[in-house]
C-alpha positions in Angstrom: 23.9 2.5 -0.5 25.7 4.9 -2.9 22.6 6.8 -4.2 21.9 10.0 -2.2 20.2 12.2 -4.7 16.6 13.3 -4.5 14.3 11.1 -6.5 10.8 11.5 -7.7 8.3 8.9 -9.1 5.6 9.9 -11.5 3.0 7.1 -11.2 2.7 5.2 -8.0 1.7 1.7 -8.9 3.2 -1.6 -7.8 6.6 -1.2 -9.5 7.1 2.3 -8.2 6.1 1.3 -4.8 8.5 -1.6 -4.8 11.4 0.6 -5.8 10.5 3.2 -3.2 10.4 0.6 -0.4 13.7 -0.8 -1.6 15.3 2.6 -1.5 14.0 3.3 2.0 15.0 -0.1 3.2 18.6 0.4 1.9 18.9 3.7 3.7 17.7 6.6 1.5 16.0 9.2 3.6 12.2 9.2 2.9 12.4 13.0 2.7 14.6 12.6 -0.4 11.8 10.8 -2.2 8.6 12.3 -3.7 5.8 10.4 -5.5 3.1 11.9 -7.7 -0.1 10.2 -8.8 -3.4 11.2 -10.3 -5.3 10.1 -7.2 -4.7 10.2 -3.4 -5.3 6.5 -2.6 -2.1 5.0 -3.8 -0.1 8.1 -2.6 -1.6 7.7 0.9 -0.7 4.0 1.0 2.9 4.4 0.0 3.3 7.4 2.3 2.0 5.3 5.2 4.4 2.5 4.4 7.5 4.5 3.8 7.1 8.1 5.1 8.0 9.7 1.7 6.7 13.0 0.4 3.7 13.0 -2.0 1.9 15.3 -4.5 -0.7 15.1 -7.2 1.3 17.7 -9.2 3.8 16.0 -11.6 5.6 19.3 -12.2 6.3 19.7 -8.4 7.7 16.2 -8.4 10.1 17.0 -11.2 11.2 20.3 -9.8 12.0 18.5 -6.4 14.5 16.0 -7.7 17.6 15.2 -9.8 16.3 11.8 -10.8 12.7 11.2 -12.1 11.3 7.7 -12.5 8.4 7.7 -15.0 6.4 4.6 -13.9 3.2 4.9 -16.0 1.8 2.9 -18.9 3.2 3.6 -22.4 -0.1 5.1 -23.5 0.0 7.7 -20.7 3.7 8.6 -21.0 3.1 11.2 -23.8 0.6 13.1 -21.7 3.0 13.1 -18.7 6.0 14.3 -20.8 4.0 17.1 -22.4 3.1 18.4 -18.9 6.9 18.9 -18.2 8.3 20.0 -21.5 8.7 23.7 -20.5 10.8 22.9 -17.4 14.6 23.1 -17.6 15.6 19.4 -17.5 19.3 19.8 -18.4 20.7 18.6 -15.1 18.1 15.8 -14.5 18.0 12.1 -15.2 14.8 10.6 -16.5 14.3 6.8 -15.9 11.4 5.3 -17.9 10.0 1.9 -17.1 7.4 2.2 -20.0 7.7 -0.7 -22.4 8.4 0.1 -26.0 8.8 3.9 -25.8 12.3 4.9 -27.1 14.6 7.4 -25.5 14.4 9.6 -28.7 10.6 9.6 -28.4 10.7 10.6 -24.7 13.2 13.4 -25.5 10.9 14.6 -28.3 7.9 14.6 -26.0 9.9 16.5 -23.4 10.9 19.0 -26.2 14.6 19.0 -25.2 17.7 16.8 -25.0 17.8 15.0 -21.7 19.6 12.2 -20.0 17.4 9.1 -20.2 17.7 5.6 -18.9 15.2 3.0 -20.0 14.7 0.3 -17.3 12.8 -2.9 -17.5 12.4 -4.5 -14.0 9.9 -7.2 -13.2 7.4 -8.0 -10.4 9.7 -9.9 -8.1 11.0 -6.4 -7.3 8.4 -6.6 -4.5 10.7 -9.2 -2.7 14.0 -7.7 -3.9 14.5 -10.3 -6.6 13.9 -8.3 -9.8 15.8 -8.8 -13.0 16.3 -5.3 -14.5 17.7 -4.5 -17.9 19.0 -1.0 -18.5 19.9 1.2 -21.5 21.2 4.8 -21.4 21.1 7.4 -24.1 24.1 9.5 -25.2 23.2 12.4 -22.9 23.5 10.2 -19.8 26.7 10.7 -17.8 28.6 7.9 -16.0 27.5 9.2 -12.6 23.9 9.1 -13.8 24.3 5.5 -15.0 25.8 4.7 -11.6 22.7 6.2 -10.0 20.4 4.1 -12.1 22.3 0.9 -11.1 22.2 2.0 -7.4 18.4 2.5 -7.6 17.5 -0.8 -9.3 20.1 -2.8 -7.2 17.9 -2.1 -4.2 15.2 -4.4 -5.8 17.4 -7.1 -7.4 20.0 -7.6 -10.1 20.8 -5.3 -13.1 22.3 -5.7 -16.5 23.1 -3.1 -19.2 22.4 -3.5 -22.9 24.3 -1.4 -25.4 21.6 -1.2 -28.1 18.2 0.3 -27.2 16.4 -2.2 -29.4 17.5 -4.9 -27.0 15.3 -3.5 -24.3 12.4 -5.1 -26.1 14.2 -8.4 -25.8 14.8 -7.7 -22.1 11.1 -7.0 -21.7 10.3 -10.4 -23.2 12.8 -12.5 -21.2 12.8 -10.6 -17.9 9.9 -8.1 -17.6 7.3 -10.6 -18.8 9.0 -13.8 -17.6 7.3 -14.1 -14.2 4.0 -14.7 -16.0 5.6 -17.5 -18.1 7.0 -19.1 -14.9 3.7 -18.9 -13.1 2.0 -20.5 -16.1 4.5 -23.4 -16.0 4.1 -23.8 -12.2 0.3 -23.7 -12.5 0.4 -26.5 -15.1 2.7 -28.6 -13.0 0.6 -28.1 -9.8 -2.7 -28.9 -11.6 -1.3 -32.1 -13.0 0.1 -33.1 -9.7 -3.3 -32.6 -8.1 -4.9 -34.6 -10.9 -2.6 -37.4 -9.9 -3.5 -37.3 -6.2 -1.1 -34.9 -4.6 -2.3 -32.4 -2.0 -2.6 -28.9 -3.5 -0.4 -27.3 -0.8 2.2 -29.9 -1.1 2.1 -29.7 -4.9 2.6 -25.9 -4.9 5.3 -26.0 -2.3 7.3 -28.6 -4.2 6.8 -27.1 -7.6 7.8 -23.6 -6.5 10.8 -24.8 -4.6 11.9 -26.9 -7.6 11.7 -23.9 -10.0 13.5 -21.6 -7.5 16.2 -24.2 -6.8 16.8 -24.8 -10.5 17.1 -21.1 -11.2 19.6 -20.6 -8.4 21.6 -23.6 -9.6 21.8 -22.1 -13.1 23.1 -18.9 -11.6 25.6 -20.5 -9.3 27.0 -22.9 -11.9 27.1 -20.3 -14.7 30.2 -21.9 -16.3 28.0 -24.9 -17.2 25.7 -24.6 -20.2 22.0 -24.9 -19.5 22.0 -28.0 -21.7 24.7 -29.6 -19.5 22.7 -28.8 -16.4 19.6 -30.4 -18.0 21.6 -33.5 -19.0 22.7 -34.0 -15.4 19.1 -34.4 -14.3 18.1 -36.5 -17.3 19.2 -40.1 -16.8 18.8 -42.2 -20.0 15.5 -44.1 -19.9 14.3 -42.4 -16.7 11.4 -40.3 -15.7 12.9 -37.0 -16.6 13.9 -38.4 -20.0 10.3 -39.3 -20.6 9.1 -35.8 -19.8 11.8 -34.2 -22.0 10.9 -36.5 -24.9 7.3 -35.3 -24.5 8.4 -31.7 -24.5 10.4 -32.2 -27.6 7.6 -34.1 -29.4 5.3 -31.2 -28.7 7.9 -28.6 -29.8 8.2 -27.0 -26.3 11.3 -25.0 -27.3 9.6 -23.6 -30.4 6.5 -22.7 -28.3 8.7 -20.7 -25.9 10.6 -19.0 -28.7 7.4 -18.0 -30.5 6.0 -16.5 -27.3 9.2 -14.5 -26.8 9.0 -13.2 -30.3 5.4 -12.2 -29.7 6.3 -10.2 -26.6 9.2 -8.5 -28.5 6.9 -7.5 -31.3 4.3 -6.2 -28.9 6.9 -4.1 -27.2 7.7 -2.5 -30.6 4.1 -1.9 -31.3 3.6 -0.1 -28.0 6.5 2.2 -28.8 5.0 3.1 -32.1 1.6 3.9 -30.5 3.1 6.4 -28.0 
């Protein structure tokens, strides 16, 4: 692992805990990590699992480290930032996983120019399979960008976007995507059960099919997704019947509308901060 700085987490929910465990698993010393949270329960749990340092004082967490990951809900982020805006943050990197809140807004709340990376991971981080989109503001150095990649690479794969507005798109197609996939799998499993398949068998087959298809799409990245679909879809066969039903019910448009709804909600959350 190439990241050796001290790092603090403000907010100690599921995502922060996944990143902390990923960092420790990849070799970062637990004594280089400090987490803060409003209550002791989550702090005690992550301390027991990882051996990191903990505090209920956000200011102490910030003063401890060179990198601060703000892992709180967008509605809480302004309160957190205002607690810190009289600290000299000139040599620190802030990483925000709060959906919708822009880097300019975060800097405004911190009352000073500061290096900021916005990150949007997703819940498969808990098994080191996250898809994380990253954006860095102009104050962020290359070394700080490298640090952000090193951190989020411990929980999965990362991709940079050059325009901050695209983080809302990342949120919609990566951050929220596990829920879409779970909904698809749930419908597949329920209909399999309705047609007589054992529930455990149905779930095992459906989840493996989705995982296998995703891996195939990654491995055969030179092939378009349409080409990969055509390979499975023999004319007049069972898959063709399912695809025809999808098209008749405007499946693609349903997905696109859902993505747009998620993008728009991300923008709304940013405006509310």
